[in-house]
TIDOPA-254294 format. One line per 4 residues: number of its first residue (from 1); for each residue x, y, z of C-alpha. Coordinates in steps of 0.05 Angstrom, whole numbers. Layout:
N
NUM) X,Y,Z; ...
***
This chain:
629
1) 1901,1674,2008; 1888,1600,1999; 1944,1549,1996; 1946,1487,1953
5) 2003,1443,1976; 2029,1389,1931; 2077,1348,1974; 2109,1282,1959
9) 2067,1220,1967; 2096,1206,2036; 2056,1264,2065; 1994,1269,2021
13) 1945,1241,2071; 1970,1285,2128; 1971,1349,2087; 1903,1341,2056
17) 1873,1329,2125; 1905,1392,2153; 1901,1445,2099; 1838,1479,2124
21) 1851,1541,2166; 1809,1589,2205; 1830,1656,2176; 1805,1692,2238
25) 1840,1647,2288; 1880,1686,2339; 1930,1630,2342; 1991,1628,2387
29) 2031,1688,2407; 2102,1676,2385; 2166,1704,2414; 2219,1724,2364
33) 2291,1701,2369; 2332,1764,2368; 2384,1778,2315; 2432,1785,2373
37) 2429,1710,2381; 2436,1695,2307; 2502,1696,2267; 2489,1698,2193
41) 2541,1662,2152; 2511,1644,2085; 2536,1662,2015; 2477,1707,2000
45) 2467,1751,2061; 2536,1751,2093; 2569,1792,2037; 2512,1842,2042
49) 2522,1849,2117; 2597,1859,2106; 2581,1913,2055; 2535,1945,2106
53) 2589,1946,2159; 2646,1966,2113; 2611,2013,2065; 2539,2033,2083
57) 2553,2054,2154; 2614,2096,2134; 2573,2128,2078; 2519,2147,2127
61) 2569,2175,2177; 2603,2215,2122; 2537,2244,2098; 2513,2261,2168
65) 2579,2292,2192; 2611,2322,2130; 2565,2326,2070; 2503,2353,2104
69) 2487,2393,2166; 2452,2338,2204; 2502,2330,2260; 2519,2404,2260
73) 2446,2417,2279; 2458,2380,2344; 2524,2417,2355; 2490,2484,2346
77) 2431,2464,2390; 2480,2441,2444; 2517,2508,2444; 2452,2548,2439
81) 2471,2586,2375; 2474,2578,2300; 2425,2561,2246; 2387,2498,2229
85) 2402,2469,2161; 2363,2417,2121; 2292,2392,2131; 2254,2397,2196
89) 2256,2321,2206; 2330,2310,2191; 2344,2290,2264; 2309,2224,2249
93) 2362,2205,2198; 2416,2211,2250; 2377,2169,2299; 2363,2114,2247
97) 2436,2112,2227; 2456,2105,2299; 2406,2048,2308; 2438,2013,2249
101) 2507,2025,2280; 2483,1994,2345; 2456,1932,2309; 2522,1925,2272
105) 2561,1928,2338; 2522,1868,2363; 2552,1820,2314; 2613,1861,2294
109) 2644,1893,2357; 2683,1954,2337; 2712,2002,2389; 2719,2059,2340
113) 2647,2053,2317; 2623,2049,2389; 2663,2111,2405; 2629,2147,2347
117) 2561,2127,2374; 2580,2154,2443; 2604,2218,2411; 2537,2228,2377
121) 2499,2210,2440; 2537,2262,2480; 2514,2314,2429; 2442,2291,2435
125) 2445,2297,2510; 2478,2366,2507; 2425,2390,2458; 2367,2367,2502
129) 2330,2425,2534; 2320,2431,2610; 2248,2409,2604; 2268,2346,2565
133) 2249,2372,2495; 2295,2352,2439; 2285,2371,2366; 2339,2413,2333
137) 2293,2445,2282; 2249,2476,2336; 2307,2490,2383; 2344,2530,2330
141) 2293,2554,2280; 2226,2559,2314; 2230,2556,2390; 2163,2590,2397
145) 2127,2540,2353; 2139,2476,2392; 2078,2430,2390; 2038,2476,2345
149) 2036,2435,2280; 2021,2361,2281; 2052,2354,2212; 2122,2376,2230
153) 2146,2308,2255; 2164,2324,2327; 2137,2258,2352; 2164,2222,2291
157) 2235,2245,2308; 2223,2227,2381; 2202,2157,2360; 2266,2145,2322
161) 2306,2172,2380; 2271,2121,2425; 2285,2063,2377; 2358,2082,2373
165) 2362,2088,2449; 2331,2020,2460; 2376,1987,2408; 2440,2018,2437
169) 2420,2000,2508; 2406,1928,2489; 2473,1921,2453; 2519,1959,2500
173) 2482,1964,2566; 2496,2039,2566; 2437,2080,2592; 2458,2150,2571
177) 2415,2153,2508; 2359,2113,2541; 2357,2166,2595; 2353,2220,2542
181) 2295,2183,2509; 2257,2175,2575; 2265,2249,2590; 2237,2265,2520
185) 2177,2220,2533; 2166,2249,2603; 2163,2318,2572; 2114,2297,2518
189) 2069,2264,2570; 2065,2328,2610; 2035,2362,2549; 1991,2308,2518
193) 1947,2252,2542; 1881,2241,2577; 1856,2306,2609; 1912,2344,2572
197) 1920,2366,2500; 1896,2324,2441; 1948,2306,2389; 1952,2264,2326
201) 2023,2255,2301; 2025,2271,2227; 2075,2215,2215; 2065,2153,2257
205) 2127,2122,2290; 2126,2141,2363; 2071,2091,2377; 2113,2029,2361
209) 2174,2061,2393; 2137,2072,2459; 2121,1998,2462; 2195,1982,2452
213) 2211,2030,2510; 2159,1995,2553; 2190,1928,2537; 2258,1948,2564
217) 2235,1991,2623; 2169,1956,2644; 2140,2026,2653; 2067,2014,2634
221) 2056,2089,2624; 2092,2083,2558; 2045,2028,2534; 1984,2066,2556
225) 2008,2129,2521; 2019,2091,2456; 1948,2064,2462; 1922,2135,2475
229) 1957,2163,2414; 1927,2108,2370; 1858,2121,2398; 1864,2196,2383
233) 1859,2183,2308; 1794,2192,2270; 1760,2239,2319; 1774,2306,2286
237) 1834,2324,2330; 1885,2327,2273; 1904,2389,2234; 1954,2384,2178
241) 1991,2420,2123; 1984,2495,2116; 1923,2539,2103; 1942,2546,2030
245) 1959,2473,2022; 1918,2430,2069; 1922,2354,2065; 1861,2310,2077
249) 1857,2270,2141; 1857,2205,2101; 1928,2220,2079; 1948,2213,2152
253) 1903,2153,2168; 1862,2201,2211; 1795,2198,2175; 1764,2143,2218
257) 1781,2113,2287; 1834,2060,2276; 1790,2004,2303; 1739,2021,2249
261) 1787,2019,2190; 1764,1978,2131; 1813,2001,2078; 1880,2034,2069
265) 1891,2107,2053; 1944,2159,2043; 2019,2155,2055; 2045,2083,2052
269) 2102,2088,2103; 2058,2123,2154; 2007,2067,2145; 2060,2014,2158
273) 2084,2047,2222; 2012,2056,2245; 1997,1983,2234; 2061,1963,2270
277) 2041,2006,2330; 1971,1975,2331; 2000,1905,2327; 2049,1920,2384
281) 1996,1949,2430; 1948,1892,2414; 2003,1841,2430; 2006,1869,2501
285) 1933,1886,2512; 1896,1833,2469; 1855,1890,2440; 1810,1853,2391
289) 1789,1918,2358; 1860,1930,2335; 1868,1858,2312; 1804,1858,2272
293) 1822,1923,2238; 1891,1897,2221; 1860,1834,2190; 1816,1877,2146
297) 1869,1925,2121; 1920,1869,2110; 1873,1837,2060; 1864,1903,2024
301) 1939,1918,2022; 1963,1849,2001; 1907,1826,1955; 1891,1891,1921
305) 1949,1940,1927; 2015,1903,1932; 2065,1898,1876; 2095,1830,1859
309) 2160,1855,1892; 2124,1866,1958; 2128,1941,1945; 2069,1986,1963
313) 2051,2058,1945; 2028,2069,1874; 2041,2143,1864; 2088,2200,1881
317) 2029,2248,1889; 2017,2224,1960; 2075,2175,1967; 2023,2122,1978
321) 1959,2088,1959; 1910,2106,1904; 1854,2058,1883; 1849,1983,1888
325) 1882,1943,1831; 1915,2005,1801; 1988,1985,1799; 2027,2025,1747
329) 2098,1999,1735; 2139,2057,1707; 2107,2107,1754; 2105,2061,1814
333) 2129,2095,1877; 2145,2035,1921; 2187,2074,1970; 2243,2032,2001
337) 2218,2052,2070; 2150,2024,2053; 2178,1956,2033; 2217,1954,2099
341) 2151,1973,2132; 2118,1913,2100; 2172,1869,2131; 2162,1900,2200
345) 2086,1897,2198; 2081,1826,2171; 2132,1802,2222; 2087,1827,2277
349) 2026,1796,2245; 2061,1729,2241; 2082,1733,2314; 2011,1749,2334
353) 1977,1693,2295; 2027,1638,2277; 2002,1642,2205; 2055,1633,2151
357) 2019,1677,2101; 2048,1738,2136; 2119,1709,2133; 2107,1696,2059
361) 2095,1771,2048; 2153,1788,2093; 2199,1745,2050; 2173,1775,1985
365) 2185,1846,2009; 2253,1828,2039; 2285,1796,1978; 2255,1843,1927
369) 2225,1910,1948; 2271,1924,2006; 2336,1894,1980; 2331,1933,1916
373) 2337,1996,1958; 2413,1990,1964; 2466,1976,1911; 2507,1913,1913
377) 2566,1955,1935; 2526,1984,1993; 2540,2057,1974; 2481,2079,1931
381) 2407,2078,1946; 2338,2078,1915; 2283,2120,1945; 2232,2100,1892
385) 2230,2029,1864; 2192,2026,1798; 2180,1960,1762; 2197,1990,1694
389) 2248,2043,1673; 2270,2076,1609; 2341,2077,1635; 2339,2145,1670
393) 2322,2121,1741; 2384,2108,1784; 2407,2099,1855; 2437,2160,1888
397) 2492,2169,1940; 2443,2205,1986; 2379,2246,1984; 2356,2312,2011
401) 2302,2272,2045; 2346,2214,2066; 2296,2170,2102; 2310,2111,2056
405) 2387,2107,2063; 2382,2113,2138; 2325,2062,2138; 2368,2012,2101
409) 2425,2026,2149; 2383,2004,2209; 2344,1949,2174; 2397,1904,2142
413) 2435,1885,2205; 2370,1866,2238; 2348,1813,2188; 2367,1758,2237
417) 2304,1778,2276; 2260,1745,2224; 2289,1675,2218; 2263,1641,2280
421) 2206,1647,2330; 2187,1608,2392; 2125,1583,2427; 2118,1538,2487
425) 2119,1474,2447; 2154,1493,2382; 2212,1525,2346; 2186,1562,2285
429) 2230,1570,2222; 2207,1627,2178; 2267,1644,2134; 2319,1600,2102
433) 2382,1640,2116; 2447,1605,2133; 2461,1619,2206; 2481,1592,2273
437) 2442,1605,2337; 2430,1571,2404; 2365,1544,2375; 2390,1516,2309
441) 2439,1522,2253; 2417,1527,2180; 2461,1508,2122; 2433,1526,2054
445) 2446,1558,1986; 2378,1592,1989; 2351,1631,1951; 2386,1595,1894
449) 2372,1526,1921; 2314,1496,1959; 2357,1449,2000; 2357,1468,2074
453) 2394,1430,2129; 2370,1446,2199; 2409,1422,2260; 2379,1434,2328
457) 2419,1470,2381; 2417,1464,2457; 2362,1516,2466; 2314,1475,2422
461) 2320,1415,2468; 2253,1396,2497; 2211,1426,2441; 2157,1379,2416
465) 2151,1409,2347; 2192,1442,2293; 2147,1485,2249; 2178,1500,2182
469) 2145,1550,2135; 2127,1521,2066; 2135,1584,2024; 2078,1613,1983
473) 2119,1609,1919; 2120,1533,1929; 2044,1533,1925; 1991,1561,1878
477) 1966,1624,1912; 1895,1648,1900; 1904,1723,1908; 1928,1783,1870
481) 1981,1741,1833; 1977,1670,1807; 2039,1629,1793; 2039,1573,1741
485) 2092,1526,1717; 2118,1536,1646; 2101,1479,1599; 2175,1462,1595
489) 2179,1448,1670; 2159,1377,1688; 2169,1382,1764; 2108,1397,1806
493) 2113,1445,1863; 2133,1397,1919; 2173,1390,1981; 2204,1332,2019
497) 2229,1325,2090; 2275,1275,2122; 2304,1272,2192; 2356,1238,2233
501) 2301,1203,2271; 2231,1177,2256; 2181,1234,2249; 2107,1251,2243
505) 2084,1310,2201; 2024,1352,2184; 2013,1420,2151; 1979,1475,2191
509) 1971,1548,2173; 2026,1543,2120; 2076,1508,2166; 2102,1437,2161
513) 2095,1413,2233; 2148,1360,2247; 2147,1318,2311; 2189,1260,2332
517) 2152,1195,2328; 2174,1185,2400; 2198,1233,2452; 2219,1305,2442
521) 2272,1341,2401; 2343,1343,2426; 2408,1378,2410; 2440,1352,2347
525) 2376,1326,2316; 2375,1342,2242; 2322,1355,2190; 2333,1361,2115
529) 2281,1400,2076; 2279,1401,2000; 2236,1454,1968; 2226,1445,1894
533) 2245,1511,1862; 2224,1514,1789; 2218,1578,1749; 2146,1601,1751
537) 2106,1649,1707; 2064,1698,1746; 2000,1730,1721; 1966,1788,1756
541) 1892,1792,1772; 1852,1814,1711; 1833,1878,1747; 1906,1900,1745
545) 1902,1931,1676; 1974,1953,1675; 1997,1880,1675; 1945,1855,1626
549) 1974,1809,1573; 2040,1803,1610; 2076,1755,1654; 2130,1762,1707
553) 2184,1710,1721; 2198,1685,1791; 2243,1630,1819; 2237,1616,1893
557) 2228,1682,1929; 2265,1722,1875; 2226,1764,1824; 2265,1772,1760
561) 2272,1832,1714; 2297,1842,1643; 2349,1896,1631; 2363,1920,1560
565) 2437,1916,1578; 2433,1840,1576; 2386,1838,1516; 2411,1893,1470
569) 2381,1867,1405; 2313,1841,1428; 2293,1879,1491; 2241,1923,1457
573) 2207,1864,1423; 2213,1813,1479; 2155,1764,1484; 2143,1703,1527
577) 2100,1646,1500; 2075,1579,1525; 2133,1547,1488; 2187,1589,1520
581) 2240,1546,1554; 2268,1569,1621; 2335,1551,1650; 2373,1578,1710
585) 2448,1587,1718; 2490,1612,1775; 2551,1655,1763; 2594,1672,1824
589) 2625,1731,1788; 2561,1761,1759; 2528,1816,1800; 2561,1794,1864
593) 2543,1721,1855; 2475,1713,1822; 2429,1662,1792; 2401,1688,1727
597) 2346,1660,1683; 2351,1644,1609; 2286,1645,1571; 2294,1614,1502
601) 2252,1604,1440; 2272,1572,1374; 2292,1641,1348; 2318,1681,1407
605) 2337,1681,1480; 2330,1730,1538; 2370,1739,1601; 2334,1759,1665
609) 2368,1781,1730; 2340,1788,1801; 2300,1852,1808; 2341,1873,1868
613) 2404,1873,1824; 2380,1920,1769; 2416,1987,1758; 2481,1961,1787
617) 2519,1969,1722; 2512,2021,1666; 2446,2056,1653; 2395,2010,1622
621) 2321,2003,1610; 2286,1952,1654; 2220,1917,1663; 2190,1863,1706
625) 2126,1850,1667; 2139,1821,1598; 2087,1814,1542; 2056,1745,1536
629) 2027,1716,1474
***
């Protein structure tokens, strides 16, 4: 994806000399700044995190303990009697909810919530079998079928157990669940591995989880086992589905060895977790085969198969990918878990390369595809996120397959992970979210304003560079979508930077690199970034036939949608033209505090709201792509 930067005159010479990039460059390996060191305090995200703590977590606990049999399955397994209820992978929802509870405890200490976590962990430990095995479906319903079907998510559930255990250990220092997880892995490694049984998990997840376990224990066996599981794919070891309903290997990303992948196939969420696992192993082993494959598939995903919202997965038939450039809107699947997966994968790609294009996609998926997955009140959830609706598609309090609500529960409190990164010489700023940390504080009204005030903290002292991402929406991308300024907008896409001391700048791989003219950065040094944030009209590639003759509206990172509720008399006949005038307005009482867009012509006007905010009122038709003439 090329970048065309149009900065102010002050920086023209520097930018034009530095815009060229080597797309294959390995670049620096970055270290993330953990959300545990970041306190988010801005007007956009802080209310959402409060809703997560006060509403989403209690909703998940209520569903797990009282409305469904998820926690009862562990109780029955612990006492060695009773039936299993629900789906065979329901254990994973409990683990993901607990992971989200752990993340919430980091920034919101709560003795009652911690006691609830410990109560659940005691049940997990009591349900664990003497040989270390832990999966309530097989313990209760099919004890003689353990490790007989690669498609029944045993390793998937184990992976989410590991992630929850690592999170809880990092937050509380308590090892009980970490010990349970290590016993599970020890059991698995007695059954599978080199010179043992072959195995290809039907749903990837354990691979990335094993690397997390390695990171906190330094046990290299976990890293090697993750690498072995990745290398098992594409060699004919997998067997899936049932004899009367077999699924093809491509659905599971098992049709070719992962280092040989050239395209994306099958289930979207499984793909994301696979790519995360590959990126994690490559980060520790410098496996160039994994890195090359990830470069190839990233281009296919982002430049041929990604929705403007950052969503992926075009159809419900396989919950995943179909053919390049086929992006239906009303029938779009765009599972919430897949959008979160895009954040997780692109974060890893950014850390591996230091290239801002990955953070651009992360931001797109975060503010649109993922955020749409939960209501403004925090108590209702989307599983599927279409870009057009006839008014019958709505969020639900829960789902029989509840992977998306539990995914949102663990994802939202971790967003502080994605703001900053570190290298030996630089502090990297990827997201413009108001926060305080030992490295910097950010004050901003983003995403409604492009003004960002960055004040360096004590841990940034001694850095030679501050690298600030210049977002893709502030450029003219040459990819699947092309943004242009409406004729009514006079401002060019530009940015300016000022600082409390004399600076030197250049642009490199999508980052504005800022250095002091003399010396190094110190605590209290301040930078003020202004990103021009006009409304833009977005056109899709001509090969995306579903969007032909239409435009989408975007302002900053936010993709906008039109609901019939706001346009009762002209929704069906809405048209945008080259003469349409666009204006933005912020209303602190509208949809939880929202900037909306007014599109006006001499005869009519339309109101557009952020895509993430649709279906938060009464039922209404909605669309992102609007006819253009």
